[in-house]
N, C-alpha and C positions, 0 to 999 in steps of 0.2 A: 339236660339244659343248664342245670346249675353249674356243672363242671365246665361247660362251654363258656359261661359268663366269667367264671374265675380265670380261665385261660385267657379270655379276651382282656380282662383287667391287667393280668400279668404282662401281656404283650404290649399294652399301652404304657405300663410303667417302665418296661425295658426300653421301649422305643423313645421315650421322652428325652433321655440324655443324648441319644443319637441325633434327634431332631435339633436339640439345643446346640450341640457341637457343630452341626452342619451349617449353622447360621453364619459362621465366620470361616474365612479361608485359612487353610493350613499351609498352602504352598503359593508360590508366586503365580503359577499357572491358574490355580483356583481363583485367586484375587483378580487376575487379568480377565478371566472368563466372566466373573461376576459383573464387571464394569465394561465389558466389551461393547463397543459402539459401532462395529463394522456393519451392522445391519442398517445403520443410518445412511450409509453410502448410496444405496440404490435410489433413494428419493432426494437426497441432499448432496449430490455428487460434488458440486462446486464448493460448498461449505466444507465438506469432508476433505477435499483436496487441499483447501487452505489450512485446515487444522493439522493435516499430516505434516505440513512444512513448519508448523509453529513450535514454540518451546513447550507448549502444553502437551504435545505429543511425545516429548522427550524430557520430562521434568527432572529426571535423575541423571541426565547425561551431560549437563553443563553446556559449555560452548566448545565447538569443534570436536565433539565426541568424547570429551573428558568425563570421567566418572566422578562427579563432584562430591559424592558422599563417602568416598574411599577413606578419608581421615576418620570418619565416625566408626569405621570397621577396623581401624588399625590401632593396635594396642599402644597406649600412651600418647597418641596423636592429639586427642581432645579429652576434655573432662567427661564426655559421654561414652568414649570408646571402651568396649568390653576387653577384658584381659584375654578372652578366648572367643572367637567368632561363634562357637557353638553355644556360648552362654548369652548371646545377644538377645535383647527383648525390644519391643516397640519403644521403650523408654530410651534406648540407646540412639534412636533416630528422631530427635525433636523436629528435624526438618520436614518430617511427614506432615506436620501441621498444615503446611502450605504446598509442599512439593508432591505429596501423596495423601491427601486428606482421607481418602477412602480406607487407607490402611488403619487409621486411628479408630474408625468405627467398625470395620469389617474384616480385620485380619487377626490371626493368632500370633503369638510371639515366634512361632516356627517360621513365619514369613520373614521376620527380621533376621533369624539365623541363616536362612537360605540367601537372603540379600547380602549379608555380611560376607559370607563365603564367596558369593559371586563377585563382589567388589574386589576382594583380595585376589581372586583368580583372574581378574580383568575380563570377566565374562560379559562383554557388552551386550550380546544378544539376549541374555537372560534379564539383565537390568532394563533393557529397552522395552521389555514386555509391560513394564509398569508405567502407565500413562495417566494423564488427567484427561479423561475422555468426555464425550458429549454428556454421558450419564452423570458424571461427577458435577458438572456445572448446572445441567438442566434438571437435576433431581437432588443429589446429595447436598449441594451448597445453595439451593434455590430459595430456601426460607431461613431468615435470620431471627424473626420474631416468633420463636417456637412456643413461647408461653401462650401467646394469643392465637397463633395459626396452627400450631402443632408441627409434628415432624413431616418432612416430605412424604407424600403418599406413595405406597408401593404401586407400580404399574402406571404412574403418572409422570409426565414430563412437564416442565414449567417453561413458558416462553412469553412472547409479547401479546398473545391473544389466546382465547379459549378455543379448543378444537375438540368437539365431543367424540368424533370418530377418527382417531389417528391410526393410520395404516401400519401398525406394528403389532406383532403377536404378544410382546411383553408389555410395552407401554402403549396402552390402548386409548389414552386420553391425554390432552395437553391443557393445562390450566394457566391462566394469565398470572405472571409473577409480578409482585409489587416492587421488586428491586432489580429485575434483570437489566433495566436500562439506566440504573442509578450507579454512581461511583462507589457507593457503599458495598455493592455486590463484589466489585474488584478488590475493595479494601479488606475483605475477609482474608485475603492472602497477601496482597501487595501492601503491607501493613503500616503500622505507626511507629515501628522502630524496636524498642526494647521488648523482649519476650520475658516478662517477669513471672509468668505462671509456672515455669519449670523450676525444679529444685536446683538447677544451675542456670541462672538467668543469662541471656546473651542478646546482643544487638543484631538486628537483621534489617530487611528492607524497610524504607521509610517513605515510600512513594505516596501512600494515602495520607500519612501524617503531614508531609510537605504540602500536598494538595489542599488539605483542610486548613492548615495553619498559616500558609503563605499565599497560595494562589487564590483561594476563595476570599480571604480578607482583603486582598488587593483588588478585588472586583472581578475576578475570573468567573465565568459562567458556564464553561464547557465541562462536560462529564468525561470520564476516562473513555467511554464508548464513542463520544463525539470525535475524539482525536485518533483513537487506536482501532476503532471498528467502523470506519466510514463505509456506508452502504452494506453493513453487516459482514465485513471482511473478518473471517475467523482466523486469519494468520496472526492477527493482533500484534502488528509490528511494534518494535523491530524484531527481525530475525537476526540475532547476532552472528549467526553462521554466514550471513550474506553481508560481507564487508561493504560492498558498493552501495547497496540499498540502505544500510545502517548509516553510512556517512552522509548520504543524501538527506535522510530524515533528520539527522542531527544538524546539518547545514541549514535546513529550513527553520529549525527551532532556535538555533544559537547564532547570534551576530557578534562578531569581534571587530571592534574599531581600534585601529592603532595609529597614533600620531607620534611622529618623531622629529627631533631637531638636533642637528649636529653643529658643534662649534669647537673652537680651540681656546683653552683656558690659559691665559698668560699668568703662570704661577709666579715667575720672576723674570727679570730681564733676559730675553733671548731663549726662554724656556716655555714652549707651547705644548700643552697637554691636551690631546684630542678627547673630547667628551661627547656623549650622546644622551639625550633625555627621551625616554620612551613613555608615552602615556597610553594605557590600554583601558578600554571600556567594553565589558561583556554584558550583553542583554539577551534575554531568552523569552520566548513566547510559550515555552512548555508549561504544563500545569503542575510541575513538580521539579524538585532538584535533579540535576544531572551532574555526575552519574549516580545511579542508585540501582537497587535490585528490584 
């Protein structure tokens, strides 16, 4: 019996490092599987279909299929770029902060190596596996007051109301989120501009900063969700791959008024110089600056 107890203790000690290391993904496939939300499709088909067409479903692909993070994997292209893709770490990809936040919390540096190599090889299929899924927004990013409320709970999704029995094997419950319908939720990624927390500061999206510092002080009352998620639309327009729809959306938000007057300037006797005066006025109903990221 004593020998059995000793053996059991040894097994636990040996197993502990394995358990700890299993908590973070070592490969792109492992990370994709950890945050796979394909199971949501059976009950939320319309929302899932909207999400599939959104930029959240392709956060590393840029517009028109471009691999936007390629410079970060290319030697000498940026201050963050590694000399060798095999030496890449999560720190070489500061864009993960918003474009793949689950990598920051749930991936090993080996995922960064695999991504760097995939970017340089233009392996779009592999890069496309990394998405901002339902789980990222409805669990990973659902709580911002963590000192008061704690980390998002395992097996719990967060939404607009409490659901004690949620029909999913992994996420068995839904809790009401305090921020899901507030602009601050979007502001976590669609930020305030300068990212000063990195050892090489850089400027990025300023949508939320523009919203807070210009739109709200001017009397604006709409949230990001009011404009971009009407009736719960998870496309979260614009889809910049859809030129027509993007142009229509911008046309609704931006008004350009142009007034012109043409005349001839008599500079000297018998010398007429044609002139035109153009006055333009641009007004916008958008809740933030345009363009921005």
